[in-house]
C-alpha positions, 0 to 999 in steps of 0.5 A, a space after each residue: 818277368 823274363 817271359 814277357 815279350 816284345 815283338 815276340 822276343 823275351 826280355 831276357 833275349 833283349 837284355 842279352 843282345 843289348 848287353 853284348 852290344 854295350 860290351 862291344 862298344 865299351 871294348 872298342 872304346 877301350 881299344 881306341 883310347 888305350 891301345 891305339 894311343 899307346 901304339 901312336 906313342 910307340 910309332 913316334 919312336 920308330 924310324 919307319 914313318 909308315 907305321 905312323 900312317 897306319 896308326 893314324 888311319 885307324 884313328 876313329 875306326 876302331 869303335 865302328 868296327 866293334 859296333 858292327 861286330 857287337 851288332 852282329 852277335 847281338 842280332 844272333 841272340 834274337 829269334 828273327 825271321 829269315 827276311 830280317 836276318 837277310 836284311 840285317 846281314 846285308 846292312 852289316 856287309 854294307 857297313 863293313 865295306 863302307 868302313 874298309 873303303 874309308 880306311 883304305 882311302 885315308 891310308 892311301 892319302 896319308 901314305 901318299 902325303 908321307 911318301 911325297 913329302 920326302 926328297 926325291 919323291 916320285 909325285 908331289 903332294 897335290 890336289 890332283 893326286 889326292 882327288 884321283 886316289 880318293 875318287 878311285 877308292 870310293 868308286 871301287 867301294 861303291 861298286 863292291 857295295 852294289 855287288 854285295 846287294 846282288 846287283 850286277 855291275 856289268 850293265 852299269 859299267 857298259 852304260 858308263 863306257 858308252 856314256 863316258 864317250 859322250 861325256 868325253 866329247 862334250 868335255 874335251 877341254 876339261 879332259 885335256 886339262 886333266 890329262 895335262 896335269 897328270 902328264 906334268 906330275 908324272 914327267 916331274 917337269 914342275 912340282 909343288 914349291 918350285 919357282 917358275 917363270 913363263 915366256 909370257 912373263 908370269 912367275 911365282 911359286 907353284 902352290 897347287 895343281 888341280 884337275 883343271 888349273 895350276 895355281 902360282 903365287 907370285 912374290 907380291 902375294 898375288 895368285 896366277 891361275 893357268 889351265 894345265 893344258 897351257 902349262 904343259 905346252 908353255 916354255 917354262 924356266 924352272 929355278 928349282 931344277 936341277 937344284 935350288 941354287 940361283 946365280 946372282 949377277 950384279 952389274 957395276 961400272 967404275 971410272 976409266 981412271 980406276 986401277 982395274 986390278 985393285 977394283 977386282 980385288 976389292 970387289 971380290 973381298 966384298 962379294 966373299 963377305 956377302 957370301 959368308 955372312 948374309 943369310 941365303 948366300 953360299 959360303 962355299 961359292 967363290 965369286 968372280 968378276 968379268 969385265 965386259 965393255 968400255 961403256 960411255 962413261 965407265 968400264 963395266 963389269 959383272 960380279 957373279 955370286 950365288 944364293 941358296 934359292 930364288 928368293 934369297 937372291 934379293 937380299 944377297 944383291 941388296 947387301 952386296 950393293 950397300 957394302 960395295 958402295 961403302 967400300 968403294 968410298 973408303 978405297 977412293 974408287 969412283 962409280 961415275 955418273 952417266 956423262 956424254 961429251 959434246 963437241 961443237 965444231 965452228 965453221 
């Protein structure tokens, strides 16, 4: 039975090769299911977070690696011709390069996501950064695969250089947006999650920066899409720099008959209460009052408070106006209606 051959290979040789291949598959499956799962649980208990990145990037890669190794040893048991050996070796090398490329891409993207997720990170976790890294890794892997096949990549790089010049001339606006996006990321003028306002009036949270556009989500849940080149040259107010705290000014007017000293004391009591108990207020901030002018029907002043971010100011202002109105009614402080005195002179 063992002398019977298929394509010149005996049954015994086929069984040995298939046994090795199946054994490596089972070994890889065991490592993937047992060893890697234990490593993942262990990394969750460590303070260093990049070991999580490494283990997660290995997920799904162990079995293919063992399959390549098992295939290589299995083929070594078979009396193949020189042409087949050369072809299979090249195929295995290409498979190994592909696996390494996928692993490096996953590791790099996961590391960037982890690194940029920390406070004070150099780069925000945005589509532009991820796409540049992903394309760079896969292009490098593709060139290595061509080199492994014995193809010279020098003429290709030369052709790409000449063709790249023509493409650059044809895609000037697109490239301008790309480099403007890179400039925005590197200069850290804006980053993911910042609340910004443009000189044209648009405002909202930055949700993404791609190779061409920056996406901004307004408070009314609408989306504003701005080309990166225009964003780089626009006058921008960033409410998250140097920190997220935002001043909350509220304009108030009281009657000319009011005791201004008492008005200021009552107003500050209400403002301190709002800062202490309203979500989004800053208890450590000391509110203050500044009288501004003698208006047409009232003495006008501004109450200055502070919220922890841009969005929280609306609730702070809302609660302050409600509570101040109630307190003024209790204290007998009048907020006058707009009035105008008209004198008629008879001749």
